[in-house]
C-alpha positions as CSV (number, residue, x, y, z in Angstrom):
1,M,186.1,202.7,244.8
2,G,183.3,203.4,247.3
3,T,180.4,205.9,247.0
4,V,180.5,208.4,244.2
5,S,178.6,211.6,244.9
6,I,177.2,214.5,242.9
7,W,177.4,218.0,244.4
8,P,175.8,220.4,244.9
9,S,172.6,219.2,243.0
10,E,171.3,218.0,239.7
11,P,169.9,220.9,237.7
12,P,166.5,220.2,236.1
13,G,168.3,219.6,232.7
14,L,170.3,216.8,234.3
15,A,167.6,215.0,236.2
16,G,168.4,211.4,236.6
17,L,172.2,211.8,236.2
18,A,173.0,210.2,239.5
19,D,170.9,207.1,238.7
20,A,172.4,206.9,235.2
21,V,176.0,207.1,236.4
22,G,175.3,204.7,239.2
23,E,173.9,202.2,236.7
24,R,177.0,202.4,234.5
25,L,179.4,202.1,237.4
26,G,177.5,199.4,239.2
27,E,177.9,201.5,242.4
28,P,175.8,203.9,244.4
29,V,175.8,207.5,243.3
30,E,174.0,210.1,245.4
31,V,173.4,213.8,245.4
32,V,175.1,215.2,248.6
33,E,175.2,218.5,250.5
34,D,178.8,218.2,251.6
35,P,181.4,217.4,248.9
36,R,183.8,215.9,251.5
37,V,181.9,212.7,252.2
38,S,182.6,210.6,249.2
39,A,185.3,208.5,247.5
40,G,184.6,210.0,244.1
41,L,183.0,213.3,243.3
42,V,181.1,214.8,240.3
43,V,180.8,218.6,240.7
44,I,178.1,220.4,238.7
45,V,179.6,223.8,238.0
46,T,177.1,226.6,237.5
47,G,179.2,229.4,238.9
48,V,182.7,230.1,240.2
49,G,181.7,229.3,243.8
50,D,181.2,225.7,243.0
51,V,184.9,225.0,242.3
52,G,186.6,225.8,245.6
53,P,184.8,223.5,247.9
54,A,185.3,220.6,245.5
55,I,189.0,221.1,245.4
56,D,189.1,221.0,249.2
57,S,187.0,217.8,249.3
58,G,189.9,215.3,249.0
59,A,187.6,213.0,246.9
60,S,189.3,211.0,244.2
61,P,188.6,210.9,241.3
62,L,187.1,214.3,240.7
63,V,185.0,215.2,237.6
64,F,183.8,218.8,237.0
65,V,180.7,219.0,234.7
66,I,180.7,222.5,233.1
67,G,178.6,224.2,230.5
68,D,180.1,225.4,227.2
69,G,179.3,229.0,228.0
70,Y,183.0,229.8,228.0
71,L,183.2,228.6,224.4
72,G,181.2,231.5,223.0
73,T,177.5,230.8,223.8
74,D,175.6,234.1,224.0
75,V,174.3,234.2,227.6
76,D,173.7,237.3,229.7
77,D,175.0,235.6,232.9
78,L,178.7,235.0,232.6
79,S,179.1,233.3,236.0
80,G,178.7,229.8,234.4
81,G,181.4,230.6,231.9
82,L,183.7,231.9,234.6
83,G,183.0,228.8,236.7
84,G,183.8,226.6,233.7
85,A,187.1,228.3,233.1
86,A,187.9,228.0,236.8
87,A,187.1,224.3,236.7
88,V,189.4,223.7,233.7
89,A,192.2,225.6,235.5
90,A,191.6,223.7,238.7
91,A,191.6,220.3,237.1
92,R,194.8,221.0,235.2
93,S,196.4,222.4,238.3
94,L,195.4,219.3,240.4
95,A,196.7,217.0,237.6
96,V,200.2,218.4,237.7
97,R,200.7,218.4,241.5
98,R,203.3,215.8,242.4
99,E,202.0,215.2,245.9
100,S,198.4,214.6,244.7
101,H,197.2,211.1,243.9
102,R,193.8,212.4,242.7
103,R,192.6,212.4,239.1
104,A,190.7,215.5,238.1
105,N,189.0,216.0,234.7
106,V,186.3,218.1,233.2
107,V,183.3,217.2,231.1
108,C,182.0,220.1,229.0
109,I,178.3,219.9,228.0
110,P,175.9,222.3,226.2
111,E,174.9,225.1,228.5
112,R,171.2,224.3,228.1
113,F,171.6,221.4,230.6
114,L,172.7,223.8,233.3
115,G,170.6,226.8,232.8
116,P,169.9,229.5,230.2
117,S,171.1,228.3,226.9
118,G,171.6,231.5,225.0
119,E,172.2,231.4,221.3
120,L,174.3,228.4,220.1
121,R,177.0,229.2,217.6
122,G,177.6,226.5,215.1
123,P,175.4,223.4,214.5
124,L,175.4,220.4,216.7
125,A,176.5,217.4,214.8
126,H,174.7,215.1,217.2
127,D,172.1,215.9,219.9
128,I,173.2,214.6,223.2
129,G,171.3,213.6,226.3
130,V,171.9,212.8,230.0
131,G,172.9,209.3,229.1
132,D,175.8,210.6,227.0
133,L,177.0,212.6,229.9
134,A,176.6,209.6,232.3
135,D,178.7,207.5,229.9
136,A,181.5,210.1,230.0
137,V,181.4,210.6,233.8
138,A,181.3,206.8,234.5
139,F,184.3,206.3,232.3
140,L,186.3,209.1,234.0
141,M,185.3,207.7,237.4
142,S,186.3,204.2,236.5
143,D,189.7,202.5,236.8
144,D,189.7,202.3,233.0
145,A,190.5,206.1,233.0
146,G,193.4,205.8,235.4
147,Y,195.7,207.4,232.8
148,V,193.4,210.3,232.0
149,D,194.1,213.4,234.2
150,G,193.7,217.1,233.7
151,Q,191.7,216.7,230.5
152,V,188.6,218.4,229.1
153,L,186.2,215.9,227.5
154,F,183.7,217.6,225.3
155,V,180.3,215.9,225.2
156,D,178.5,218.3,223.0
157,G,177.9,216.6,219.7
158,G,180.9,218.4,218.1
159,R,179.8,221.9,218.9
160,H,183.2,222.9,220.4
161,L,184.7,222.5,216.9
162,F,183.0,225.8,216.0
163,S,184.7,227.8,218.8
164,S,188.0,229.5,218.7
165,M,188.4,229.1,222.5
166,T,188.8,225.3,222.9
167,A,191.8,225.6,225.2
């Protein structure tokens, strides 16, 4: 596939994600400043502004990593939730374009990995870590997921089951 990149950076809660994904893929993964330089791209969405440059990158496959703020977490800053919703819409739009040969999917994780966690609604059935996220991202980047496109994969220990907004 070539080099997989993470853009724009790893938040402190996701330290080591690039190394963990690279280990699982058996390929180099690096944090980059320009999303247009890689064969595959993982975009860490912390706000709406993170979505547009990734769409224009041309990288294939594309995985957006979003927080679950749009699922009902009580946080004061709604930009992460808006960015998450924008990423879901973008991935699904890219998936249905006939002229596009790029796979685009979303991995939704607990907001605490990306910033302020707010108050969680509903218990977590299983506490997740960066390794769980790396497993999901590596799968979506691999050829094994060639049939998965435009989907939202929740890696949150079952927390999304307590939300009424799991679109």
